[in-house]
C-alpha positions as CSV (number, residue, x, y, z in Angstrom):
1,X,24.0,14.4,9.8
2,X,23.1,10.8,10.7
3,X,21.4,11.3,14.8
4,X,19.0,14.1,12.9
5,X,17.8,11.5,10.8
6,X,17.6,8.5,12.8
7,X,15.8,11.5,14.7
8,X,12.8,12.4,11.6
9,X,12.5,7.9,11.1
10,X,12.0,8.4,15.3
11,X,9.6,11.5,15.0
12,X,7.7,9.6,11.7
13,X,7.6,6.2,13.5
14,X,5.8,7.2,16.6
15,X,2.8,9.2,14.3
16,X,1.4,6.5,13.5
17,X,0.0,2.5,15.0
18,X,2.3,0.2,13.6
19,X,-0.5,-2.1,13.9
20,X,-2.4,-0.7,12.0
21,X,0.7,-0.8,9.6
22,X,1.1,-4.2,9.2
23,X,-2.1,-5.1,8.8
24,X,-2.3,-1.9,6.3
25,X,0.4,-3.8,3.7
26,X,-1.2,-7.3,3.9
27,X,-4.1,-5.7,2.0
28,X,-4.7,-7.4,-1.6
29,X,-3.3,-4.4,-4.2
30,X,-1.1,-2.1,-1.6
31,X,2.1,-2.9,-2.2
32,X,5.5,-1.5,-0.3
33,X,5.4,1.2,-3.2
34,X,2.2,2.5,-1.9
35,X,1.4,2.0,0.9
36,X,3.0,5.1,2.2
37,X,0.2,7.6,0.0
38,X,-2.6,5.0,1.6
39,X,-1.8,6.2,5.2
40,X,-1.4,10.0,3.9
41,X,-5.4,10.0,2.1
42,X,-7.1,8.1,5.4
43,X,-6.2,8.8,8.6
44,X,-7.5,5.2,9.8
45,X,-8.4,2.1,8.3
46,X,-12.4,2.9,9.0
47,X,-12.1,6.1,6.8
48,X,-9.8,4.2,3.7
49,X,-12.4,0.9,4.5
50,X,-15.4,4.7,3.5
51,X,-13.0,5.9,0.0
52,X,-14.8,5.6,-3.5
53,X,-12.8,3.1,-5.9
54,X,-11.9,6.3,-8.2
55,X,-9.8,7.9,-4.8
56,X,-8.3,4.3,-3.9
57,X,-7.1,4.8,-7.8
58,X,-5.6,7.8,-7.2
59,X,-3.9,7.3,-3.8
60,X,-2.9,3.6,-5.3
61,X,-1.6,4.6,-8.1
62,X,-3.7,2.0,-10.0
63,X,-6.7,0.8,-10.5
64,X,-6.0,-2.5,-10.7
65,X,-5.3,-2.2,-7.0
66,X,-8.4,0.1,-5.6
67,X,-10.7,-2.3,-7.3
68,X,-9.3,-5.3,-5.8
69,X,-8.7,-3.2,-2.1
70,X,-12.8,-2.1,-2.6
71,X,-13.3,-5.3,-3.7
72,X,-11.8,-7.3,-0.4
73,X,-13.1,-4.9,1.9
74,X,-16.5,-5.0,0.6
75,X,-16.9,-9.3,0.9
76,X,-19.2,-10.2,3.2
77,X,-18.5,-12.9,6.0
78,X,-19.9,-15.7,6.0
79,X,-21.1,-16.2,8.6
80,X,-19.3,-18.4,12.4
81,X,-23.4,-19.2,13.8
82,X,-25.6,-21.6,12.6
């Protein structure tokens, strides 16, 4: 039984880009309890950035977290070039 559980965990890990997961988990509004739902709700970080706040709220289980994430993703980056 333990072997089966380990095998399932290894199989699931192979299906995801671990660097993308680590990045996702550090985004504002993404928590230990909602990052899996976010991953299941979109296919890439690029797709995540395009989701409307309403859909993010469904995935994240929080309107506040969804707004925080959306504001972060939509924020303009300051230019490094003067």
